C-alpha positions in Angstrom: 84.0 89.3 38.4 86.6 91.0 40.1 86.9 94.6 38.9 90.0 95.0 36.7 91.3 97.8 39.0 91.0 95.5 42.2 92.5 92.4 40.7 96.4 93.0 41.3 98.3 94.1 44.5 101.9 94.4 44.9 103.0 92.8 47.9 106.8 93.6 48.0 109.6 95.0 46.1 113.4 94.4 46.1 116.4 95.8 44.5 119.8 93.9 43.8 121.8 97.1 44.1 121.1 100.9 44.2 117.4 101.7 43.1 118.4 104.8 41.7 120.8 103.0 39.1 118.3 102.1 36.2 120.5 98.9 35.5 119.8 97.4 38.8 118.0 94.1 38.7 114.8 94.6 40.6 111.6 92.4 41.4 108.1 92.8 42.4 105.9 90.1 44.2 102.3 90.9 42.7 99.1 89.0 43.9 96.3 88.2 41.3 93.3 88.0 43.4 91.6 86.5 40.7 93.9 83.3 40.4 94.8 83.7 44.0 98.4 83.4 43.3 101.5 85.7 43.7 103.9 85.9 40.6 107.1 87.4 40.8 107.7 89.9 38.1 111.4 90.7 37.4 113.3 93.4 35.5 115.4 96.5 36.0 115.0 99.6 38.3 114.4 101.4 34.9 111.0 99.4 34.6 110.2 99.4 38.4 110.9 102.8 40.2 110.6 102.9 43.9 107.5 105.1 43.7 105.4 103.5 41.0 103.4 100.1 40.5 104.4 99.8 36.9 104.4 96.0 37.6 100.7 95.9 38.0 100.0 97.1 34.3 102.8 94.7 33.0 101.3 91.7 34.7 97.6 92.7 33.7 97.5 91.7 30.2 99.7 88.7 30.8 97.9 87.0 33.7 95.3 85.3 31.8 97.7 83.5 29.5 100.1 82.1 31.8 100.1 78.6 33.0 99.2 78.0 36.6 102.9 76.7 37.4 104.6 79.8 36.3 106.2 81.4 39.4 108.2 84.3 37.9 108.2 86.4 34.8 111.0 88.6 33.3 110.4 91.8 31.1 112.8 93.9 29.4 113.2 97.7 29.9 110.1 98.2 27.5 108.1 95.9 30.0 107.8 93.1 27.2 107.7 89.7 28.5 111.3 87.9 27.6 111.1 84.8 30.0 109.0 82.8 32.4 110.0 80.5 35.2 108.3 77.6 36.8 111.2 77.3 39.3 109.4 76.8 42.8 112.3 78.5 44.3 111.1 81.8 42.7 107.8 81.6 44.8 108.0 83.8 48.0 104.4 83.1 49.0 104.1 82.8 52.8 102.7 79.5 54.0 99.2 79.7 55.8 98.4 77.1 58.1 94.6 77.3 59.3 93.9 76.6 62.7 91.8 73.2 63.5 88.2 74.1 64.7 89.1 71.9 67.7 91.3 75.0 68.7 88.6 77.6 68.1 86.3 77.4 71.1 84.4 80.4 70.1 83.3 78.7 66.9 82.0 75.4 68.6 78.2 75.9 68.1 78.4 77.3 64.6 77.4 75.5 61.5 80.0 74.2 59.2 80.4 73.3 55.6 83.3 71.6 53.7 85.0 73.6 51.3 84.7 70.9 48.5 80.8 71.2 48.8 81.1 74.8 47.6 80.4 75.3 43.8 81.8 78.6 42.7 79.4 80.8 40.6 81.3 84.2 40.7 84.4 86.1 42.1 82.8 89.2 44.0 86.2 90.8 44.8 89.3 90.1 46.7 88.8 87.4 49.3 85.0 87.1 48.4 83.4 84.4 46.2 79.7 83.6 45.4 79.0 80.2 45.9 76.3 77.6 46.4 75.6 74.3 48.4 73.1 72.0 49.3 72.0 71.9 53.1 71.3 69.2 54.9 67.6 69.0 53.7 69.2 69.1 50.0 67.9 72.8 49.6 70.3 75.0 47.5 71.8 77.8 49.2 73.7 80.6 47.6 76.1 82.6 49.8 78.9 84.6 49.8 82.2 83.0 50.9 84.9 84.9 52.6 88.5 83.8 53.0 91.9 85.1 53.5 95.0 83.9 51.7 97.7 86.2 53.4 99.9 85.5 56.0 100.2 88.9 57.4 99.5 89.6 61.2 97.0 92.3 60.6 95.0 90.5 57.9 95.0 87.2 60.2 93.7 89.2 62.8 91.1 90.9 60.8 89.8 87.8 59.4 89.6 85.9 63.0 87.8 88.9 64.5 85.3 89.5 61.7 84.3 85.7 61.9 83.8 86.1 65.5 81.8 89.3 65.6 79.4 88.1 62.9 78.7 84.9 64.5 78.0 86.4 67.8 75.7 89.5 66.6 72.0 88.3 66.8 70.0 88.7 63.8 69.1 92.1 62.6 67.1 93.2 59.4 69.9 95.6 58.5 72.9 93.2 59.1 74.1 90.8 56.7 73.2 87.3 58.1 76.0 84.9 59.1 75.7 81.4 57.6 78.4 79.0 58.3 82.2 78.2 59.1 84.0 76.9 56.1 86.3 73.9 56.8 89.1 72.6 54.7 90.6 68.9 55.4 87.7 68.1 57.4 88.6 70.3 60.4 90.6 73.6 59.6 88.9 77.0 59.5 89.7 78.6 56.2 86.5 81.3 56.0 83.1 81.9 56.4 79.8 82.4 54.5 76.9 84.8 54.6 73.8 85.1 53.1 74.1 86.4 49.4 71.9 89.5 48.8 71.7 90.0 45.1 72.0 93.8 44.9 74.3 96.2 43.9 76.0 98.4 46.6 75.2 102.0 47.1 78.5 103.0 45.4 76.3 103.0 42.5 75.0 106.7 42.1 72.0 105.4 39.9 70.4 103.7 42.8 67.9 106.0 44.4 68.3 106.6 48.2 65.1 107.0 50.7 65.0 108.8 53.9 63.8 105.8 55.7 67.2 103.9 55.1 69.1 107.0 56.6 66.7 106.3 59.8 67.5 102.4 59.7 71.4 103.1 59.4 71.5 105.5 62.5 69.7 103.3 64.4 71.5 100.3 63.6 74.8 102.3 64.3 73.2 103.2 67.9 72.6 99.3 68.5 76.0 98.2 67.5 77.9 100.8 69.3 75.6 101.1 72.5 74.2 97.8 73.2 76.8 95.6 71.6 80.1 97.6 71.9 80.8 96.9 68.1 82.3 99.9 66.0 82.0 98.9 62.5 84.8 101.5 61.4 84.3 101.3 57.6 80.8 102.5 57.0 80.8 103.7 53.4 78.6 103.5 50.3 80.6 100.3 49.1 79.5 98.5 52.5 76.0 99.3 51.9 73.3 97.7 49.7 69.6 97.4 49.8 67.8 94.0 50.1 65.5 93.9 47.0 63.0 91.6 49.0 62.8 93.6 52.3 63.6 96.7 50.6 65.9 97.7 53.7 69.2 98.9 54.0 72.1 96.2 54.7 75.5 96.7 56.3 78.2 94.3 55.8 82.0 93.8 55.7 83.0 93.9 59.3 86.7 93.3 58.7 87.8 96.5 60.2 85.4 96.4 63.2 86.3 96.9 66.8 84.9 95.5 69.9 85.4 97.7 72.8 88.9 98.9 72.8 90.5 96.1 70.7 91.1 97.4 67.2 89.5 100.9 68.0 90.9 103.2 65.6 91.1 107.2 66.1 88.9 109.0 63.3 87.0 105.6 62.4 84.1 106.1 64.7 80.7 105.2 63.1 79.0 108.7 63.7 81.6 110.5 61.7 81.5 107.6 58.9 77.7 108.0 58.7 78.0 111.9 58.2 80.6 111.3 55.5 78.8 108.6 53.8 75.6 110.5 53.5 77.2 113.2 52.0 79.0 111.1 49.3 75.4 109.3 48.7 73.6 112.5 48.3 76.3 114.5 46.3 78.4 111.7 44.7 81.5 113.7 45.7 84.0 111.0 46.7 86.8 113.8 47.5 86.6 113.0 51.2 87.0 109.2 50.8 90.4 109.5 49.7 91.5 111.4 53.0 93.2 109.3 55.6 90.7 108.8 58.5 92.7 110.2 60.7 92.8 113.6 59.1 89.0 113.6 58.5 86.7 115.6 60.5 82.8 115.9 60.0 82.9 119.6 59.9 84.7 119.2 56.6 81.3 118.4 55.1 78.9 119.6 57.6 80.1 123.2 57.1 79.3 122.9 53.6 76.2 125.1 53.4 74.7 123.5 50.5 74.9 119.7 49.5 73.9 119.7 45.8 72.2 116.4 45.1 73.3 114.0 42.3 71.2 111.0 43.2 67.5 110.5 43.4 66.0 111.1 46.8 62.4 110.6 48.1 62.6 114.0 50.1 64.5 117.3 49.9 68.2 117.2 51.0 67.3 119.4 53.9 65.2 116.8 55.5 68.2 114.2 55.4 70.6 117.0 56.8 68.2 118.1 59.6 67.7 114.4 60.7 71.5 113.8 60.5 72.5 116.9 62.6 70.0 116.1 65.2 71.4 112.4 65.3 75.0 113.6 65.4 73.9 116.1 68.3 72.5 113.4 70.3 75.5 111.0 70.1 78.0 113.8 70.6 76.3 115.8 73.3 78.9 114.3 75.8 81.8 112.7 74.1 83.2 111.1 77.2 79.9 109.7 78.3 79.3 108.3 74.7 82.7 106.5 74.9 81.7 105.1 78.2 78.6 104.0 77.1 80.4 102.3 74.2 83.0 100.7 76.3 80.4 99.4 78.6 77.7 98.4 76.3 75.4 95.9 78.2 75.6 93.2 75.6 79.3 93.8 74.7 80.9 91.1 72.4 84.2 89.9 73.7 86.6 88.8 70.9 88.5 85.4 71.7 92.3 85.1 71.2 93.1 84.1 67.8 94.4 80.3 67.9 97.7 79.4 66.4 98.0 76.5 64.2 100.4 73.8 65.4 102.5 73.9 62.5 103.9 77.3 63.3 105.6 75.5 66.6 107.5 73.3 64.1 111.2 74.5 64.0 112.6 75.3 60.6 116.2 76.4 59.3 116.8 80.2 58.4 120.5 80.3 57.3 123.6 79.3 59.5 125.8 81.0 62.0 129.3 79.6 62.5 128.3 76.6 60.5 125.4 75.8 62.7 122.0 76.1 61.5 119.5 78.7 63.0 116.2 77.4 63.9 113.2 79.6 64.1 109.6 78.8 64.7 106.6 80.8 63.4 105.8 82.0 60.0 107.8 80.6 56.9 107.5 80.5 53.3 105.4 78.0 51.6 108.4 76.5 50.3 110.0 75.8 53.6 106.6 74.4 54.9 106.6 71.9 51.8 110.2 70.8 52.2 109.2 70.2 56.1 106.2 67.8 54.8 103.6 70.3 56.2 100.0 70.4 54.5 99.7 73.4 52.2 96.2 74.3 51.3 96.4 75.6 47.6 93.9 78.2 46.4 95.2 78.8 43.1 92.7 78.5 40.2 92.2 79.3 36.5 91.2 82.8 35.6 87.8 83.5 35.8 87.8 84.5 32.1 89.2 81.1 31.1 86.6 79.1 32.7 84.5 79.3 29.7 87.2 78.9 27.2 88.6 75.4 28.1 91.5 74.3 26.0 93.0 77.7 25.3 96.8 77.8 24.6 98.8 79.0 27.7 102.6 80.2 27.9 104.6 77.6 29.4 
C-alpha cells in the first residue's frame, strides 16, 4: 500500500485575486496517487496560503469516501467540506496520449503484455503497482508495473529513458531484471514491468548490511559508468534491496539515470551517491539526504572522523570506510580522465528520441483573437481531447482501502 505521506501531491495552485487577501477565492489541484486522479480543492486564501500545502491534509481524510465522479470539493475557512462537484469542467487533468509501439523502434524486440491481463495485487508507491499475469506457458508471474500518468515534459522523458535503459542493459545479478513492455488498446505503450523481489529496501535500518554488498555496489557502479556509460544518479538506501534468494544487493529505479551527456546532472555522480549512501546505511543519519544534490560534497561525510553505527554490520565500520576510501580515490584519481572514460564507454547505451503520439498533431482551439479561433497543437487538457473525440486512457480506480469494503457509502 502507498505510504500515507506519499499519497498526495499538489500539482498547481491559483488565486482569483491578491493571495495576501484572506478572502480571495483560491484552488489547488491535488493528485491522489492511490486513486490515480486529480481533484480540485477550492476555498479561500485563508485556507490555502501560498507557502503551504494545507490542501493535502484537507483532502487526506476525505479522499477514500468521495465518489470516483467527483472532480472538485469546496471547503470553508476551517477546512471543512461544504460542497462537492462532478462537473467535468472542473477537471484540469492534462491529456496523456501514449505512443503506439509501431513508433517505438527501440522497443521492437521487447516482449509485451496487454494491460487488461495484469491483475493488481498491491500499490507499492506512486507510479508503481505489484501485479501478476500468466505467461505464454500459463505460468504465473509476479512483477512490478511502472507507469506514468503525468503530462509533464520532464516526467515523460524520464519514463521513456528509464524504459530504454532497463531494456538495453544486459542481465546482471545486482540489477533489477527488465520484464515486458505494457500495452493498452492493443498497441499503445503505457509502461513496463520488472521482476518483483519481495524484500524491503535498505531504507529500513533494521536490515543488516554486509561488507560484500558494498563491494557488489561499487563493482556495479563501475560497470554501469565505465562500460555502459550509464549514471544512475539516484543511488540511495530507498533504491537498494537484498534479494532473499540470491542474497545479493539489487539496484533499481532508473528514472533519473543519464546516458552519456543526456540527462547528466551536476552533483549527482554515482561515486558521491555511494559515499552518502554508505554513510546513511551505517549511521542512520538522513541529514544529508535533504540537502540539494548540487550543494552536497562527499567531504561533508568523509571528513567526519567517526561514523557511529546504528545498524547491524558484519565487520567494523573502519573496514567499510577503508574500502570506500580506496575505491573513491581510484575513481577520482583523475577526474577529467574519469569523465572521458564515462563518456566514451565501450558499450555506451544510446537513448532514442521520444516518439510523439499522433494525437498531439491534431489542432485544438485555445481561445479567440478578434473573433477568430486560436488553434494550437501539442499538449491539451483531457476535457479538450474528449471533445475532439480523442481516446483517453483512464487510470482512475477505487482507493485500495475500499477494495475489501465493497458497498460502502460514498459522498456524491
